[in-house]
N, C-alpha and C positions, 0 to 999 in steps of 0.2 A: 655378492649376496643381495645387493640392492635390486639388481635385475630380477632375481628370483622372487623377491617380495612384491615387486610391481606386477610381474607376470601372474603370481598367485592371487593378488588382489583383483586384477582384471578378470581372471578366470572365475573367481568367486562371484564377481558382479554378473558375469554372463550366466552362471549357474543359478544365481538368485533371480534372474529374470525369467528363467524357463522351468526350473525344477523345484521340488519340495526339499525340505531340510534333510531328509534321510539320504539324499544324494551326496552329502558331505562326507559320510563315513567311507564309502569306497574310494572317493576321490582323494581324501586325506591319506588313506592307506596306500594308494598308488603313488601319491606324492612322496611319502616317506620311503617307499621302496625304490624310487628313482633318485631321490636326493642323497641318500646315504651312500650308495655305490659311486655316484658322481663325486661326492665329497671325498671319498677315499681315493679316487683316481686323480683328483687334483691336489693331492697331498694336504688336505685339510686336517685329517685325523678323524677319529671316530666321534669324539666329543664335540668338535667343531661342526661336523656334519649333522650330528644330532641336534645341536643348537640351531643350525640353519633350517633343518626340517621342522623344528618346533615353531620357529618364527614364520616359516612359510605356511604352516597349518593355521596359525593365528591370523595371518594376512588373508588366507583363503576364506576363513570364516568372517572376517571383517568385510571383505568384498562381497560375500554372500548377503550379509546384513544390509550393505549399501544397495546392492542390486534388488533385493526384495523390497526395501523401502522405496526405491525409485519406481518399481512396478506398481506398488500400491498408491503412490503419489500420482502417477500418471492415470491410474484407474479412477481415483477420486476426482481428478481434474476433468476427466471425460464425463463422469457421472454428474458433476455439478453443471457442466455445460449442457447436458441433455435435460436435466430437471429444471434448469433456469428458464427454459422456453415457456412462454405463456400458452396456456391451454385454450383452445377455441371452445366457446360455449355451445352446447348442444341446443338446437331449436326444437 
């Protein structure tokens, strides 16, 4: 289950870098649709699979928040670097 949480966090971070927040709805739906059958195939049981899907969805959203924050931090650093240059005086 730890591997699933790490993978969903990293996937959320990548999605946070590139997409808007509405992308999380279909990705979470696909995540649940894949985790539940895999959980049943590995003899986890339905409730354990549901718990794994819930934690994976939370990890996905935390990763999205981290990726989105990193995107805005990088953009702010770039903007501060561009604005900090002294302007040449017009003659």
